[in-house]
C-alpha positions as CSV (number, residue, x, y, z in Angstrom):
1,M,-3.3,6.8,13.7
2,K,-3.4,7.1,9.9
3,T,-1.8,4.4,8.0
4,P,0.9,6.0,5.8
5,G,0.8,5.2,2.1
6,L,-0.7,6.3,-1.2
7,S,-4.1,7.6,-1.7
8,Y,-6.7,5.6,-3.5
9,N,-6.3,7.9,-6.6
10,S,-2.5,7.5,-6.5
11,R,-2.7,3.7,-6.2
12,K,-5.4,3.5,-9.1
13,A,-3.1,5.7,-11.4
14,L,-0.2,3.3,-10.8
15,I,-2.3,0.3,-11.5
16,V,-3.8,1.8,-14.8
17,N,-0.4,3.1,-16.2
18,I,1.9,0.1,-15.3
19,G,-0.4,-2.7,-14.6
20,E,-2.2,-4.2,-11.6
21,T,0.6,-6.4,-10.3
22,A,3.5,-3.9,-10.6
23,G,1.3,-1.0,-9.4
24,T,0.2,-2.9,-6.3
25,E,3.7,-3.8,-5.6
26,I,5.1,-0.4,-5.9
27,A,2.3,0.9,-3.7
28,E,2.9,-1.6,-1.0
29,L,6.7,-0.9,-1.1
30,I,5.9,2.9,-0.7
31,A,3.5,2.3,2.2
32,Q,6.2,0.0,3.9
33,M,8.9,2.7,3.5
34,A,6.6,5.4,4.7
35,A,5.9,3.2,7.8
36,E,9.5,2.6,8.5
37,I,10.4,6.4,8.1
38,E,7.7,7.2,10.6
39,E,8.9,4.5,13.0
40,L,12.6,6.0,12.7
41,R,11.2,9.5,13.4
42,R,9.3,8.3,16.6
43,T,12.3,6.4,18.0
44,K,14.8,9.1,17.0
45,V,17.2,10.2,19.8
46,N,19.3,13.2,20.1
47,V,23.0,12.8,20.6
48,T,25.1,15.3,22.3
49,R,28.7,15.3,21.2
50,I,31.4,15.8,23.8
51,V,33.9,18.3,22.5
52,P,37.5,18.3,23.8
53,S,38.5,21.3,26.0
54,S,40.1,24.3,24.4
55,S,43.4,23.7,26.3
56,E,43.9,20.5,24.3
57,S,45.6,20.7,21.0
58,P,43.2,20.9,18.1
59,I,42.6,17.8,16.2
60,H,40.6,17.0,13.2
61,V,37.2,15.6,14.2
62,V,35.1,13.7,11.8
63,E,31.4,13.7,12.6
64,E,29.2,11.0,11.3
65,P,25.5,11.7,10.6
66,V,23.1,10.6,13.3
């Protein structure tokens, strides 16, 4: 599996423009975030909401993002 992160050219551009320490730190942070996003995508589960029957009085339902 390909490790998510920046290409060599992108990493090099960061290092050249903002310095080696800061560029490396930002590139590593982006790689960690990309890996975490991929993990969240792999482990995502679908949630089926249970809707009250139409015979009950209508109530205001607030849905939270999943």
